[in-house]
C-alpha positions as CSV (number, residue, x, y, z in Angstrom):
1,M,-0.1,0.4,0.0
2,A,1.3,3.3,-1.4
3,I,1.4,6.2,1.1
4,H,3.2,8.7,-0.9
5,L,0.1,9.6,-3.7
6,T,-0.2,11.7,-6.0
7,P,-2.5,14.7,-6.0
8,T,-4.4,12.1,-8.9
9,E,-4.1,8.7,-6.9
10,L,-5.2,11.3,-3.8
11,A,-8.4,12.6,-5.4
12,R,-9.7,9.1,-6.5
13,E,-9.0,7.3,-3.1
14,S,-10.3,10.5,-0.6
15,G,-13.4,11.3,-3.7
16,L,-12.6,14.9,-3.9
17,E,-10.9,16.5,-7.2
18,R,-7.2,16.3,-8.2
19,R,-8.3,20.3,-7.9
20,E,-9.3,20.4,-4.1
21,V,-6.9,18.0,-3.6
22,I,-3.9,20.7,-4.4
23,V,-6.4,23.5,-3.0
24,K,-6.8,21.6,0.4
25,C,-3.1,21.2,1.1
26,M,-2.1,24.5,0.3
27,E,-5.2,25.4,2.9
28,L,-4.0,23.0,5.3
29,G,-0.6,23.2,4.8
30,V,0.1,19.8,3.2
31,P,3.8,20.1,1.9
32,I,3.9,18.7,-2.0
33,F,7.0,17.4,-2.5
34,Q,8.3,15.8,-6.0
35,G,4.6,15.7,-6.8
36,R,3.2,13.7,-3.9
37,I,1.1,14.1,-1.2
38,D,1.9,12.1,2.1
39,K,-1.9,10.3,2.6
40,T,-2.2,9.9,5.8
41,L,-0.9,13.6,6.9
42,F,-3.3,14.8,3.7
43,L,-6.2,12.1,5.4
44,A,-5.6,13.1,9.2
45,S,-5.4,17.0,8.3
46,L,-8.8,16.8,6.5
47,D,-9.7,15.0,9.5
48,E,-8.9,17.9,11.7
49,S,-10.1,20.8,9.4
50,A,-13.8,19.1,9.7
51,L,-13.9,19.1,12.8
52,A,-12.9,22.8,13.5
53,E,-15.5,23.9,10.9
54,Q,-18.0,22.1,13.1
55,P,-20.1,24.3,15.7
56,E,-20.6,23.2,19.0
57,V,-23.4,22.0,20.1
58,S,-24.5,23.1,24.2
59,A,-26.6,21.2,26.1
60,A,-28.7,23.4,26.8
């Protein structure tokens, strides 16, 4: 199983468009090194970003 993927391969695995993968990398600070992206770091950053965007629900 490959860990370092091209934006196209990562898009296929994550269900995003290739352009969205590149934009998210830039937004989240995930490096693209020699045309490859660390899949684990990308998905973890994406999950963390999604959690941070969710509004906090108060139990009232």
